[in-house]
C-alpha positions as CSV (number, residue, x, y, z in Angstrom):
1,M,-33.7,-16.6,-11.9
2,T,-34.0,-18.8,-8.9
3,E,-31.0,-20.0,-7.0
4,A,-30.3,-23.7,-6.4
5,W,-29.8,-24.6,-2.8
6,C,-27.9,-27.6,-1.6
7,V,-27.9,-27.8,2.2
8,L,-25.4,-30.3,3.5
9,N,-23.8,-31.0,6.9
10,N,-21.1,-33.3,5.8
11,S,-19.3,-33.5,2.6
12,V,-19.9,-33.7,-1.1
13,T,-17.5,-35.0,-3.9
14,L,-17.8,-33.4,-7.3
15,M,-16.1,-35.6,-9.9
16,N,-16.2,-36.7,-13.5
17,S,-13.9,-39.8,-13.6
18,K,-14.4,-40.9,-17.3
19,Q,-17.9,-39.4,-17.1
20,A,-19.4,-36.0,-18.2
21,P,-18.3,-32.9,-16.4
22,V,-20.1,-31.9,-13.3
23,R,-21.9,-28.8,-14.3
24,S,-23.6,-26.2,-12.1
25,L,-27.1,-24.8,-12.8
26,S,-27.8,-21.7,-14.8
27,A,-28.3,-20.0,-11.4
28,P,-25.7,-20.0,-8.5
29,L,-25.3,-23.3,-6.7
30,V,-25.1,-22.4,-3.1
31,F,-23.6,-24.7,-0.5
32,M,-24.7,-24.0,3.1
33,A,-23.7,-25.0,6.6
34,F,-20.6,-27.0,7.6
35,L,-19.2,-28.4,4.2
36,I,-16.2,-30.0,2.7
37,V,-16.2,-30.1,-1.0
38,H,-13.5,-32.1,-2.8
39,V,-12.9,-31.5,-6.5
40,L,-11.3,-34.7,-7.6
41,N,-11.2,-34.1,-11.4
42,E,-12.8,-31.4,-13.5
43,I,-15.6,-29.1,-12.6
44,D,-17.1,-27.0,-15.4
45,A,-18.8,-23.9,-13.9
46,S,-19.8,-22.2,-17.1
47,A,-21.8,-19.0,-16.8
48,A,-22.8,-19.8,-13.2
49,S,-21.5,-19.5,-9.6
50,L,-20.6,-21.9,-6.9
51,I,-21.0,-20.1,-3.7
52,F,-19.5,-21.7,-0.5
53,H,-21.2,-20.3,2.7
54,T,-21.2,-21.3,6.3
55,D,-23.5,-20.0,9.0
56,S,-21.5,-21.8,11.6
57,G,-18.3,-23.8,11.7
58,A,-15.9,-23.7,8.8
59,G,-16.6,-24.9,5.3
60,E,-13.8,-26.0,3.0
61,W,-13.1,-26.5,-0.7
62,A,-10.2,-28.7,-1.3
63,N,-9.0,-28.9,-4.8
64,A,-6.2,-31.3,-5.5
65,G,-7.0,-32.3,-9.1
66,N,-7.6,-30.7,-12.5
67,W,-10.1,-27.8,-12.5
68,F,-11.4,-25.9,-15.5
69,M,-13.8,-22.9,-15.5
70,Q,-15.0,-21.2,-18.6
71,S,-17.6,-18.7,-19.6
72,N,-20.1,-19.9,-22.2
73,G,-21.0,-16.4,-23.5
74,Q,-24.0,-15.9,-21.2
75,G,-22.1,-14.3,-18.3
76,T,-19.0,-14.7,-16.3
77,S,-18.6,-17.8,-14.2
78,S,-17.6,-17.3,-10.7
79,I,-16.8,-19.1,-7.6
80,V,-17.3,-17.3,-4.3
81,I,-15.6,-18.4,-1.0
82,A,-17.7,-17.0,1.8
83,P,-16.2,-15.2,4.8
84,Q,-16.4,-18.2,7.2
85,A,-15.5,-20.7,4.6
86,A,-12.0,-22.2,3.6
87,F,-10.4,-22.8,0.2
88,A,-7.5,-25.0,-0.3
89,I,-5.7,-25.4,-3.6
90,T,-3.5,-28.3,-3.5
91,G,-1.7,-30.9,-5.7
92,S,0.5,-31.0,-8.7
93,E,-2.2,-30.6,-11.4
94,R,-2.7,-27.2,-13.2
95,K,-5.8,-25.2,-12.4
96,R,-7.2,-23.2,-15.4
97,F,-10.0,-20.8,-15.6
98,Q,-11.0,-18.7,-18.7
99,Q,-13.0,-15.6,-18.4
100,G,-14.1,-16.6,-15.0
101,R,-13.8,-15.2,-11.5
102,I,-12.8,-16.5,-8.2
103,V,-13.7,-14.4,-5.2
104,N,-12.1,-15.5,-1.9
105,K,-13.7,-13.8,1.1
106,G,-12.7,-16.5,3.5
107,S,-9.5,-18.3,4.4
108,A,-7.5,-19.8,1.5
109,T,-4.2,-21.7,1.1
110,W,-2.3,-22.5,-2.0
111,S,0.1,-25.4,-1.9
112,G,1.5,-28.1,-4.1
113,T,3.2,-27.5,-7.4
114,G,0.2,-27.1,-9.7
115,S,0.0,-23.6,-11.3
116,L,-2.9,-21.4,-11.6
117,D,-3.6,-20.7,-15.3
118,M,-5.6,-17.6,-16.1
119,T,-6.7,-16.7,-19.5
120,A,-8.6,-14.0,-21.4
121,G,-9.7,-11.6,-18.8
122,S,-10.3,-14.0,-15.9
123,V,-10.0,-12.5,-12.3
124,F,-8.8,-13.9,-9.0
125,S,-10.0,-11.6,-6.3
126,N,-8.7,-12.1,-2.8
127,E,-10.8,-10.2,-0.2
128,G,-10.1,-12.6,2.6
129,D,-6.9,-14.2,3.7
130,L,-4.7,-16.1,1.3
131,Q,-1.6,-18.0,2.3
132,I,1.0,-19.1,-0.4
133,L,2.8,-22.2,0.6
134,N,4.6,-23.1,-2.7
135,D,6.9,-21.7,-5.4
136,A,4.3,-22.1,-8.2
137,A,3.1,-19.6,-10.8
138,V,-0.1,-17.7,-11.4
139,A,0.4,-18.1,-15.2
140,W,-0.9,-16.1,-18.1
141,F,-2.3,-18.9,-20.4
142,G,-3.0,-16.5,-23.4
143,G,-5.8,-14.4,-24.5
144,S,-6.8,-10.8,-24.2
145,P,-7.6,-8.8,-22.1
146,L,-4.8,-9.5,-19.6
147,P,-6.0,-11.6,-16.6
148,L,-6.0,-9.8,-13.3
149,F,-5.1,-11.0,-9.7
150,S,-6.6,-8.4,-7.3
151,N,-5.9,-8.3,-3.6
152,S,-7.9,-6.3,-1.2
153,G,-7.4,-8.7,1.8
154,T,-4.3,-10.2,3.1
155,L,-1.9,-12.0,0.8
156,R,1.1,-13.7,2.3
157,K,3.9,-16.0,0.9
158,I,4.8,-17.9,4.1
159,A,6.6,-21.0,2.7
160,G,8.9,-22.0,-0.2
161,I,12.5,-21.0,-0.7
162,G,11.9,-20.3,-4.4
163,I,9.9,-17.8,-6.5
164,T,6.2,-17.3,-6.7
165,V,5.5,-15.7,-10.1
166,F,2.5,-13.6,-11.0
167,E,2.6,-13.5,-14.8
168,V,-0.7,-11.6,-14.8
169,A,-1.6,-8.0,-14.0
170,F,-1.5,-7.5,-10.2
171,E,-3.4,-4.9,-8.2
172,N,-3.1,-4.4,-4.5
173,A,-5.3,-2.6,-2.1
174,G,-4.8,-4.7,0.9
175,T,-1.7,-6.3,2.7
176,L,0.9,-8.0,0.7
177,R,3.7,-9.7,2.7
178,R,6.6,-11.7,1.6
179,E,7.6,-13.9,4.5
180,A,9.5,-16.6,2.6
181,G,11.1,-17.0,-0.8
182,V,10.7,-14.4,-3.5
183,I,7.7,-12.8,-5.0
184,E,8.0,-11.8,-8.6
185,F,5.6,-9.7,-10.8
186,G,6.1,-10.6,-14.5
187,N,3.6,-8.0,-15.7
188,S,2.1,-4.8,-14.3
189,F,2.1,-4.0,-10.6
190,T,-0.3,-1.3,-9.4
191,Q,-1.1,-0.6,-5.7
192,T,-4.0,1.9,-4.8
193,G,-4.0,1.4,-1.0
194,G,-3.0,-1.0,1.6
195,E,0.6,-2.0,2.2
196,T,3.5,-4.0,0.5
197,V,6.0,-5.5,2.9
198,P,9.1,-7.3,1.6
199,L,10.1,-8.1,5.4
200,G,13.7,-8.2,4.7
201,G,13.5,-10.3,1.5
202,V,13.1,-9.8,-2.2
203,I,10.2,-8.6,-4.2
204,R,10.9,-8.6,-7.9
205,S,9.1,-6.9,-10.9
206,Q,9.9,-7.0,-14.5
207,K,8.0,-3.8,-15.1
208,L,7.7,-0.5,-13.3
209,M,6.0,-0.8,-9.9
210,E,3.3,1.8,-9.5
211,F,2.3,2.9,-6.1
212,Q,-0.7,5.1,-6.5
213,G,-1.5,5.0,-2.8
214,G,-0.9,3.0,0.3
215,R,2.6,2.2,1.7
216,L,5.7,0.3,0.9
217,S,7.5,-0.6,4.0
218,G,11.1,-1.6,4.4
219,P,13.5,-3.2,5.0
220,G,14.1,-5.5,2.0
221,T,14.9,-5.4,-1.6
222,I,12.9,-4.3,-4.4
223,Q,14.4,-5.7,-7.7
224,G,13.0,-3.1,-10.2
225,S,11.9,0.5,-10.4
226,I,9.3,2.4,-8.4
227,T,6.9,5.4,-8.9
228,M,5.7,6.5,-5.5
229,N,2.4,8.4,-5.1
230,G,1.9,6.9,-1.6
231,V,4.1,6.5,1.5
232,L,7.6,5.0,1.5
233,A,7.9,3.9,5.1
234,L,11.4,3.3,6.3
235,E,13.0,2.7,9.7
236,G,16.1,4.5,10.8
237,G,17.1,1.8,13.3
238,G,17.4,-1.2,11.1
239,E,18.3,-2.5,7.7
240,P,17.6,-0.5,4.5
241,L,15.3,-0.9,1.7
242,N,17.3,-1.6,-1.4
243,V,15.9,-0.7,-4.9
244,S,17.8,-2.1,-7.8
245,G,16.3,0.3,-10.4
246,D,15.1,3.9,-10.3
247,Y,12.9,5.5,-7.6
248,Q,10.7,8.5,-8.5
249,Q,8.6,10.1,-5.8
250,T,5.7,12.4,-7.0
251,V,4.2,15.5,-5.5
252,A,1.7,13.2,-4.0
253,G,4.2,10.9,-2.4
254,T,5.8,10.9,1.0
255,F,9.2,9.7,2.2
256,E,8.5,8.7,5.8
257,L,11.5,8.0,8.2
258,R,10.8,6.6,11.7
259,N,12.8,5.8,14.8
260,F,15.9,7.7,13.6
261,G,18.6,8.3,16.1
262,S,22.3,9.2,16.4
263,N,23.3,5.6,15.5
264,S,20.9,5.2,12.6
265,R,22.2,4.2,9.1
266,I,21.0,4.8,5.5
267,A,17.5,3.8,5.2
268,L,17.3,3.7,1.4
269,N,19.7,2.6,-1.3
270,V,18.7,3.2,-4.9
271,A,21.1,1.7,-7.5
272,G,19.7,4.0,-10.3
273,K,18.3,7.5,-10.3
274,A,16.2,9.1,-7.5
275,N,13.9,12.0,-8.1
276,L,12.4,13.3,-4.9
277,A,9.3,15.4,-4.6
278,G,6.2,15.6,-2.4
279,G,6.7,15.3,1.3
280,F,9.3,14.2,3.9
281,A,8.0,13.1,7.2
282,F,10.5,12.6,10.1
283,F,9.9,10.8,13.5
284,A,12.9,10.8,15.8
285,S,13.9,8.2,18.3
286,P,13.3,9.4,21.9
287,G,16.0,11.7,23.2
288,F,17.4,12.4,19.7
289,Q,19.2,15.7,20.1
290,P,22.1,16.0,17.7
291,A,24.8,18.7,17.9
292,D,24.6,21.8,15.8
293,G,26.1,21.0,12.4
294,A,25.8,17.2,12.7
295,R,25.0,15.6,9.4
296,F,23.3,12.2,8.9
297,S,22.9,10.3,5.5
298,V,19.4,8.7,5.1
299,A,19.5,7.7,1.4
300,S,22.0,7.0,-1.4
301,F,21.5,6.7,-5.1
302,L,23.4,6.8,-8.4
303,T,22.1,10.3,-9.3
304,G,19.7,12.4,-7.3
305,S,17.4,15.4,-8.1
306,G,14.3,17.2,-6.9
307,S,13.2,18.8,-3.6
308,F,10.5,18.3,-0.9
309,A,7.5,20.5,-0.9
310,R,6.1,19.3,2.5
311,L,8.1,18.8,5.7
312,H,7.0,17.3,8.9
313,G,8.7,16.6,12.3
314,L,12.1,18.2,11.6
315,Y,11.9,20.6,14.5
316,L,13.3,18.8,17.5
317,G,12.8,21.6,20.1
318,K,15.0,24.2,21.8
319,G,15.6,25.8,18.4
320,L,17.1,22.6,17.0
321,T,16.0,21.8,13.4
322,L,16.9,19.2,10.8
323,H,17.3,20.4,7.2
324,P,17.2,18.0,4.3
325,E,20.0,18.5,1.8
326,L,20.0,16.6,-1.5
327,S,23.5,16.2,-3.2
328,A,24.3,14.4,-6.3
329,T,24.3,10.9,-4.7
330,T,22.9,11.3,-1.1
331,L,20.0,12.7,0.9
332,D,21.3,14.1,4.1
333,L,19.7,15.6,7.3
334,V,21.8,18.5,8.7
335,A,21.2,19.7,12.3
336,S,21.2,23.5,13.0
337,V,20.4,25.5,16.2
338,Q,18.7,28.8,15.8
339,P,17.7,31.2,18.5
340,L,13.9,31.4,19.2
341,T,12.6,34.7,17.9
342,R,9.2,36.1,17.4
343,P,8.7,36.2,13.6
344,Q,7.8,39.6,12.0
345,V,4.5,39.6,10.5
346,S,3.5,41.5,7.3
347,F,0.1,42.1,6.0
348,D,-1.5,41.7,2.6
349,L,-5.2,42.8,1.9
350,G,-5.3,41.0,-1.4
351,S,-7.0,42.2,-4.6
352,N,-10.6,41.8,-3.5
353,R,-9.9,43.2,0.0
354,S,-12.3,40.5,1.5
355,E,-9.6,39.0,3.8
356,L,-6.4,40.1,5.7
357,R,-3.5,37.8,5.0
358,L,-0.9,37.5,7.7
359,V,2.6,36.5,6.3
360,F,5.7,35.7,8.2
361,P,8.9,33.9,7.6
362,S,9.2,30.4,9.1
363,I,11.4,27.5,9.4
364,P,10.1,24.4,7.7
365,G,9.1,21.7,10.2
366,Q,8.9,24.1,13.2
367,P,5.6,24.6,14.9
368,Y,4.1,28.1,15.2
369,R,1.0,29.7,16.8
370,I,-0.9,32.7,15.7
371,E,-2.9,34.4,18.5
372,A,-5.7,37.0,18.3
373,S,-7.0,39.5,20.9
374,D,-9.5,42.4,21.0
375,D,-7.8,44.2,24.1
376,L,-4.1,43.0,24.0
377,V,-4.8,41.4,27.3
378,H,-6.8,38.2,26.5
379,W,-5.3,36.1,23.7
380,E,-6.8,33.2,21.9
381,T,-5.0,30.8,19.5
382,V,-6.5,31.0,16.0
383,F,-3.9,28.9,14.2
384,S,-1.5,26.2,15.4
385,G,0.7,23.9,13.3
386,E,3.9,23.1,11.7
387,S,5.2,25.1,8.8
388,S,6.1,23.2,5.6
389,E,7.7,26.2,3.8
390,A,10.0,29.1,4.4
391,T,7.0,31.5,4.5
392,T,3.6,30.9,6.3
393,S,0.5,32.8,5.6
394,F,-2.9,32.8,7.5
395,A,-6.1,34.4,6.1
396,V,-8.5,36.5,8.4
397,P,-11.9,37.3,6.9
398,L,-12.7,41.0,7.1
399,G,-16.0,42.6,7.9
400,S,-17.0,40.6,11.1
401,S,-19.3,42.4,13.3
402,S,-18.2,40.5,16.4
403,H,-14.7,41.9,16.0
404,P,-14.6,45.6,15.0
405,Y,-10.8,45.4,15.3
406,R,-8.3,42.6,16.3
407,F,-4.7,42.3,17.1
408,F,-2.4,39.5,16.2
409,R,0.8,37.9,17.2
410,T,3.0,34.9,16.3
411,N,4.8,32.6,18.6
412,Q,7.2,29.6,18.1
413,D,6.3,26.5,20.1
């Protein structure tokens, strides 16, 4: 199939004012060079593609009128905004596409009051930059399967004091930022990577928000419930992240707390239940050295349960360690000072006797070193890292001809 090429250096108007719809060819219609395309009425892109590409300068598609896009059964219609091109959705008219696909790889804006109506498996894929300047809706206009709005670029709501609603399925693998108004998800929300940032405002979801990866960064408010397989990234020195529903952190998730100091406040408020598993990563403010026995609340909830399997950053030096304590309604960090001692090592050959396993008691979050020597004079570090559990083990392969015998010792850093 041959592509149709239309090379322009100025502008083209596609319109059908009381005429037949402007149709693309059966092959993609590619617009090259500096280009402004104004869609004044209806464009029917059945089973073809409109590809906007610029080798230099900035192309633009300004859409202020009605727009209809539908598959005719011979394939999926698509409109592709190339990386150097621009895409402007404006006006009060509704834009509807059915079983079609828009791929924005360029720079796009959405303004005006006209909704984007998606039906029957249509897809809007933002791989570039999309700025929302209104309070309109991405509406589900019926049909099955559910339409999809996919973001792997940067999506920002930067204007409007009201609500931008996504009634379709929403998937995020890029950056989602609420900088004005409210963002609402009326259907499924799934994040596989990237970051969601409420930036002190409100993100609302009618269904469970599933974070399969990436980050959710506070402060702000999540009106809904969360399952966290990624990173919950909170700041200890500012306002909290508020969750109006439940918060469940799985074994793959991490509770990350940065810039925590003596004057820090609660970083997470959960109005419902909180179940905490997975990891806890702590990054203290410079000079943070609390007294022995000092207690700091970092999260509150209606009811809490669970425990962390992985701990990072809780050893503050000079024998000072923070210990997470989960009560019925709060997550606290409790400081304790323990004298530095050399851990006593035990040995285990295992069932197959192919390796020697060194086992020693450890303090979660505290760094340790294991050193080895052939002559008790010259020592080399064979393991260095933080312990995440109350017991640490290190495997030494047996039968090495280069080391007929070796000595080992442990040190606390």
